[in-house]
N, C-alpha and C positions, 0 to 999 in steps of 0.2 A: 755873649753868645756861647751857648754850650757846644763844646766840640763834638762829643759823642753822647747822645742821649738814647738809651735803650734799656730794656729790662736786664739785658746782659751787658754790664758796663765794662769799659776797657780796663778798669782796675782789677777785674777778676782775672785778667791774664798778665798783669804787670809784675806779679811777684817773681823774684829771682830765686833760683835754687840756693840752698844754704852753702853748698860746697861744690867747687868746680875741680874736676880732675882731668889729667892728661888722657886722651883717648888714642894717641898715636904711639905705636910700639912695633915690635917685630911681627906681631899678629897682623897688624894693618898692612905692613909691607908684604907679607905672604899673601894676604887677601888681594892686594893690588896686582901682584904677579899672577895669581890664579885667575883673576878676572881678565887680565890681558891675554892669557894663553887659551882660556876656555870659553869665556863669555863673548869676547869680541868676534870670533869667527861665527858663533851661533847667531849673534846679532846681525852680522853681515848677511848670512844666508836667509834668515827670516825676513830681512828687509827686501831682498831681491825677489823672493818668491811670494811674499804676502804684503809687502809695503809697511811692515810694522817693525818696531824695535822690541827687544826683550822686556824693557821696562821693569815692572815689579817682579817679573820672573827672575831676572838677574839679581835684583836687590835682596829680596827675601829668601830666595833659594840659597844664595851665598851665605847669608847669615845663619840659616838653619843648618847648613852643612858644617860650618865652622863651630857651631854650638855642639853638634854631635861629635865632631872630632875632639873638641876640648873636653867633653864629658868622658870620652874613652881614654883621654890622656890624664884624667883625674885633676882637671883644672876647670875654671869657669871663665866666662867672658863678662866683663862689666858692662853697664849700660853705655858708658862712653865708648868702649871698644866696639860694641855692636853698632852704635850709631855711625861711627867712623867707617865701618864696613858698608853700611847703607849709603853713606855719602860718596864713597869712592865708586861703588857699584853704579849709582845713579849718574855720576860724572863720566865714567868710562864707557857706558852704553848709551849716552845721550846722542840725539841726532844732530846733524850739522846743516839742516835745511833740505828742502826738496824730498822729505821723507827718507833721507840718507842717514844711516847710522854706521857704526864701525870705525869711528875716529875721524880725524880731520882729512886724511888722504882719500876718503870717499869722494871728495870733490874732484880729484884727478880722474877717477873713473867716469864721473859725470862729464867732465870737460872733454875726455877722449871721445865720448859718444857725441857730444854737442858739435864738435868741429866737423864730424862726418855725417851729421843728421840731415834728413831731407829738409827740415825746416830751415836750417842755416843756409843750405844751398838755395832753397826757394827764394829767400829774402836777400840773397847775394852777400852774405856776411861771413861765409865760411872761410874766406881768405883774409879777413880783417881781424880775426881773433889773435891777440898778441901772443908771441912765443913765450912770454914769461908766465903764461897761464896754462898753455898746452902746446905740444908740437903739432905740426900740420897733419892733415888727414892721411897724407902719403908718406909720413915719416916711418922709419923702421921701428921706432919705439911703439907706434900704434899698430902697425901691421903685424909685428911679432907678439903683441899683447904682453908687454913687459914694462914694469915700472923701474927696473934696474937698468936703465939706459941713460947715456950721457945727456940726451935731449930733455930728460925729465929733471935734471939736476936743479936748474933755476926754479921751476915750479915747486919742487919738493922743498927747497930751502925757503922759498917765499911762504909756503903754507906752514912750515914748521915755525918760522919767526912769528907769523900772524897768530898761530895757535898760542904761543907763549904770551904774546901781547894780549890776546883776548882773555885768557885765564887770569892774567895779572890785573887787567882792567876790571873784570867782573869781581875780583876779590876786593880791590880797593874801593871802587864806587859802590859795590854791594854792601861793604862794611859801613861806609859813610851813610848810605841810605838807611841801614839798620839803626845806626845811632840816632838818626833824625826821627824815624817813624816809631821806634820802640822805646828809646831812652828819653827823647824830648817830648814826642806827642803821646806816648803811652798807648799806642794803638794795639788791638788784640791779636792780629794774625790768626783768624779762627781755624785755618787748616793746618797750622804748624804743629799743634799737639798730636796730630795723627801719627806722624813718624816718631815723635818723642815718646808717646805712650806705647807704640809698638815696640820700640827699642827697650823700654822699661819692662814690658811684659816678657819679652824674650830673655832679658837679663835675669829676671826672677826664675824663669824656667831653667836657665843655665845653672843657676845656683841651687836647683832642686827645691825651690820654694813654691808652694801652691797659694795663690792669692786671687783676689777678684780680677786683677788684670789678666792673669793667665787664663782664667775661665772665660772672660769676655773675649780675649784674643782667640781662644780655641773655637768659641761659637762663631765668631766672624770668619775664621779660617774654614770651618766646615761649610758655612754658607757659600764662601768663595769656591770651594772645591766642587760642591754639588752644582751650583749655578754655572761655574766655569766649564764643567764637563759638558753641559748642554750648549752653552753660548760659544765656547772656544773649541773644546775638545772634539765634539762630533764633526763640525765642519773641517777642522784641520786634519783629522785622521781619515775621514772619507775623501777629502781632497787629495791626500797622498795616495790613496788606493784606487779611487774611481776617477772617471773623466770629469765629473762634476761633483762638487762637494754637496753634502746634505746639510742644509741650514734650517734649524728649527726655530730660531729666534733671529729676526732681521738684524744684520750688522751693517753700520753702527746704529741705525734707527729705522723705524718704519716710516716711510715717506708717504704722506697722505695728500700731498699738494695737488696732484692731478685729480684726486677724488673730490676735493673741495673747491676747485678753481671756478666752478659755476656759481657757487654761493659766495666765496671769498676770493675774488680775482686778485692776483699779484700778492697773495699772502702765502708764505711758506708754512706748511703744516707738517710736522713730524713729531714722533714720540719715540724716545729711547726706552726700550723694554728691559734694560738691565737693572740690577740692584744697586749699582754704584751711585747713581744720582739720589736714590732714596737715602742711602747712608750719608751722602753729602748733605742732604736736607736735615738729617739728625745733627750734624756737626756745626753747620753754619748758624750764626745768630738768626733768630726767627724772623725779625723784621727785614733782614737782608734777603731772605728767601721770598718773603711777601713782596718786597720791592722788585725782585727779579721776575716774579709771576706777573706783577702789574706791568712791567716793561714788555714782557712777552705778549701779554694780552693787548696792550696798547698797540704794539706793532701789527698784530693780526687784525685789529679793528681799523687802524688808520690806513693800512696799505690799500684796501679796496677804495677808500675815499680818495687817496692820492692818485690812484689809477683812474678814477672817474674824472678827476680834475686835470688829467693829462700830465701830472708830474712824474709818475712812474710809467713813462712812455715806451721803455725798452722791453718790458715784460710782454710775453705772448703766451697763449694757452698751450699746454703741453710741456712746459718747463717743470723740472723737478725742484726739490727744495733748495739744493745747492745753486742751480742756475738762477732760480728766482731771487735768492738772497744776493747773488753776485750782481745781477742787473739792477736790482733795487738799490744796492750800495752805490753803483755808479750814478744813478739818477737822483738819489736823495740821502740815504742813511749814512753813507760814508762821511759826507760833510757834517751831518748832525753829530756823529760820534766824535769827529775831530773836535767840534765845539764843546761837547760834554767832557772830553778829555782835558781841554784847557780849563773847564770849570773845576774839575777835580784838582788840577794844579793850583788854581787860584784859591780854592777853599783850603788846600793844604798849606799854601803860603801864609794865609791868615792864621791857620792853626799853629804853625811854627812860631810866628811872631807872638801870638797870644801865649803859647807855652813858654817861650823864652822870657817874656815879660813876667809871667807868673813865677817862674823859677828864680828869676833875678830878684823879684820882690821877696820871695821866701828866703832866699839866701841872705839878703840884707837884714831881714828881721831876725833870722837865726844866727847871723854872724858867720855863716858857712861860706866856703869858696868852691869854685869848680874843682872837679877831680883832677888827678894828675894827667889823665889822657885828654884833657880838654873838654870833658863832658860834665854833666851834672849828676851826681849820685851814682857814678859807675861802680857796679858791685866789685868788691875786692876779689882777686883771684880768678877773674873771668878771662884773663889773658888779653885785655884790650891793647890796642895799638895807639900811639900818639896820633891825633888827628892831623897834625902838621906833616907827619911822615906819610900818612895815607893820602892827603891832599897833594903833597909834592910828587908822590909816585904816580898818581893819576895824571897830573899835569905833564910829567915826563913821557908817560906812555901815549898820551894824546898828541903831544908834539911829534913823537915817533910815527904815529899813524898819519898825521898831516904831512910830514916830510916825505914819508914813503909813498903816499898817494900822489903827492906833487911830482916826485921824481919819476914815477911810472907813467903819469899822465900830465906832463908839464903844460899842456895847452889849456887845461881846465882851470877856471878861476880858483885860486887857492883860498879865497875868502869863503867859498862854500865848504871846503874841508874844515876850516877853522870854525865856522858856524855849527857844522854837524858835531864836531868833537867837543867843543867847549860850551855849547849852549843847548843844542837839540838833545843830545844823548843824556846829559844830566837831567834836563827837564822832563823828557818822556820817561826816563827810568824812575824819576821820583813819582810822577803821576801813576805809573804802573805799580810801584812799590806801595804807594798809599792805598790804591784800590785793593791790592792784595791784602794789605794789613787790615782793611775794613770788611771786605766782602769775600776774600779768597779768590776773586777772579782777576785775570790779567787785563791789561789795557794796551792796545796797539794803535798806532797812528798809521793807517795804511797809505801807501803810494806817495809818501812824502819825497823819498829819494827819486822815484821815477819822475815826479812832477818837476823837481829842480833840474834834473838832467835835460828834460825836453825844453823847459822854459829858458834855460841858460843859453840856448842857441849853439851849444858845442856840437861839432861834427866829428864823430869817431865812435867806434864800438868799444874801444879799450876802457872807457870810463865805467862801463857796466861791470868790469872785472876788477876794478881798482879796490884796494882795501879801505873803503870809505869808513871813517869812524862813526857810523850811525848804528847804535845798538840800544837794546832795552835790557837793563840789568836789574829790573824790579824784582825778579824771582830770586836773585841772590840775597836780597834783604830778608826774605822769608827763610832762606836756608840758614842764615846766621841766627834767626830766632829759634829755629829747630835745634841748632847747636847749643844755644843758651838753655833751652828747656830741658835738654838731656844732661845738663851740668858738665858739659865738655868745654875745655879751655879753647879759646879761639886760636891759640898757637898750634893746636893739633891740626886744624884745617890747613894752616899755612904749610906745615910739614908734609901733610898728605898731598897737597898740590905739587910741592917740589918733587915728590917721588912719582906721582901720577903722570906728570908731563912727559918725561923721557920714556916711561913704559908704554904709554898710549901712542906716542909717535912711532916707536919701533914696531909695536905689534900691529898698528893700523897699516903701516907701509908693507910689512911682510905678508899679512893675511890678505890684503887687497891684491897684492901682486900674485899671490897663490890662486885666489879665487878667479881673478881675471884670466889667468893662464889655463884654467880648467875649461872654460868655454867663453865665447864672446859675450859681452854685456852691453846691451840686452840680447837675449836669444831665447830659444824654447826652453833652455835649461833653467831660466829665471823668469817665470810667467809674469809676475807683477811688473818687472822692469820692461819686459817686452810689450806689455799692454799699455802702460801709462807713460813711459819715458818719451816716446815720440810726441805725444800730446803736450807734455811739459816743455820739450825742446822747441816745438813750434810756437807755443805761446811766448817763450823767452825770446826767440828770434824775432817775433812780431814787435816786442818792446824794444829790443836792441836796434832794430832797423830804423827806429824813429830818430836816431842820432847818426845814422850811417852816412848821411849826405847824399842819399840816392833819390831824393825827391819824395820819399814817403813821409807823411806827416800824420801823427796820431792825434785826433781831436778828442778821443774818448776821455783821456786823463784830464785835459784842460776843462772839458765840460763837467767832469765829475767833481772838481773842486769848486764848490759854489760858496762864495764868501757870505751871502745872506744866511744860508743855512748854518754855516759855522757859527756866526754871531748868534743866531737863534738858539742853537744847541748850548752854547756857553751861557747865554742869558737864562735859559730854562734851568740849567743845573744850579746856577748861583741863586736864582730867585726861589726855586723850590727848596733849597737848603735853608735859605733865610726864613721862609714862611714856616717850615716845619719847626725850626728852632724857636721862632717867635711865639708859636702857639704851644710850645712845650710838647711837641710830638716827636716820635722817633726819627731822627735825621738819617738813620741808616737806610730808611726807605729809598731815598733818592740815589744812594750809591748802588743799591740793588737794581733800580730802574736803569741807571747808566750802564751797568754791566750787561744788561740783557736786551736793551732796546735795539731794534733793527737786525737782530741775529736770528738764526734758526732756533725755534723754541722747542727743540727736541728733549732737552734735559730738565726744563723748568717745571713741567707737569709732575714727573716723579719726585723732583726735589720738593715741590710744594706739598705733595702728599706725605712725603717723609717728615717735613716740618710739622704738619698738622698732627700726624701720628705721634711724633715725639712730644709735642707741646701739650696735647689734650688727652693722651692716654699714657704714654710711657712715663712722663714726669709725675703724673698722679699715682701711678703704680709703684714706681721706685723712689720717688722723691726727686725734686729738681736738681739738687746738688749731686746726688749719686748718679743720676742719668747723664748729667753733663760730663762726669768723669768716665762713664761707660762708653759714650759714643765714639771718641777718638780711637779707643782700643778696638772696638768692633770694626771700624773702618780700616784700621791697619791690618787686622786679621783677615778681613775680606780681600784686601789687596794681596796678602800673602797666599791665600788659597787660590785665587785666580792666577797668580804668578806661577804657582807650582803646576797647575794644569797646563799653562802655556809652555813651561819648560819641558814637561813630559811630551807634549804634542810636537814640539820642535825636534826633540830627539827622535821620535817616530818618523817624522818627515825626513830628517837627515839620513836615517838608516834606509828608508824607502828610496830616496833619490840616489843613494850610494850603490845599492844593489840592483836598481832597475836596469842600468846599462849592461849588466853581466849576461852572458849567453849561457851560463850553466849555474 
């Protein structure tokens, strides 16, 4: 059975750079400190007022700033140095869940609100929240709004330890997944070249070279600047100056569900009007995009039928796209997607075994042996680590998670912690990494943790705050592929992580302490937090109360996990893959379907239009090979342009909020 059959073969992406160089040096250290001191507070502020992180703004803005400083210092930045700046910027400004950014101690600010939220009081759990996660609502540490208080010591130490564990686990398991998906299975990672080509284009600019990469990057950047000015700039600036922002283009998408509910009941209809999905359609393999469009169309067609048969019984007229997708997930699609997720894992397991057998046969015929790091054909100079060390480190970290969770919540069955850490996390991470490697899309198994908490029969709220080792590290495998494509040694990533961790911990604690001291969070000073945090806290309290022992029982989750639908989803995925392979058809179709089925179809229409434009016009105009090299650079330039607009508007908003309270 053919593993990947498409006009864009996996081998097109499997070539390794000829030379690997070190990307970590004093410039990277300066970049880490700069990001910690200047980007983290901006990310905190943008999150509290708009619910967004800096994202590409921090990444590309930092790179361009350092290039200009280097140019005026009569030096240049290499491709490896530029990518390491990108890597640390993305890591330092990443979110920590619940749309919170600004480092790991953002969780403390959320917990201080949760313990005194109306939702926690309404469900009677405000006095059951453990002290190792937050002081009580009447504590001086919360009344005085300070993180530098003795009662925060245990929560701060716990979050610091867990942050170190999480970064180390992501590094070890992410590297192992990369070795499996990239080195063994030779999967393409279609979105990885975007950052790699962007770093290459900026490196050429730093060296004063004019090439096709820089021209393509500049075109993409201008597109991002112009479109971002209308999409991001005008709403942000007018929102800072006026009572209501002026929005010319719907953010994040135009919701048409209420307009089509009479014709297509229970079908979420939405269209994203940004250029980002179009450029993504340029980059992704054509048959992946076609499969995604088929999955979205299938969802729109099937949902009204499921509604007529009474399967989608929770939906009611008047719901928007998000509400429609949520209730349809509970009734049907969540179980189906869990099944298709297992199908991805099963197909991946078959692919791994086939790849290992093929490579073992080739090695025996050629008289070769596995490489020194335990892999097959590991490129020399890439800075690989021994797999025995990686595997051992992951085991030690997982044992640490299990022991810590058991010590904090001794009444919960320890076998669940063992299952999460040693079985579920590697399996779900592999399924996600493999889907990313093929389609560029992520894969999540929703509500697994919640289901086991409720079905276990445990009584107590503390289990919801325990550091359960249930993670998805699939995205880290793509990060290692990006590192490889830029010719950066993997040891550079390890060194950067060792420097980033203390800088992020210190800056996150100090800046969140400072921002919280300026005004209560949430409050009128932080509109997004004031608008949405109460709703989020109430929903969390609803879930947490299901194990509080107060007589409340949640049947929604139990009803949502339907075994027949899971089996049907798994069977559909495996059979569709087998049929496509048997008839010599592009098997990437099924992975595209799996990535989009049951979701909001807002991005799939512009993605499909982008794929058609690229396939039938751009490739004929520029040539297939040249166009395939252009598209990642265009996408990287577009992200840079929109990031610059976002950075400028955040600065305007910060100045506006700073001078607004002044009386003169």
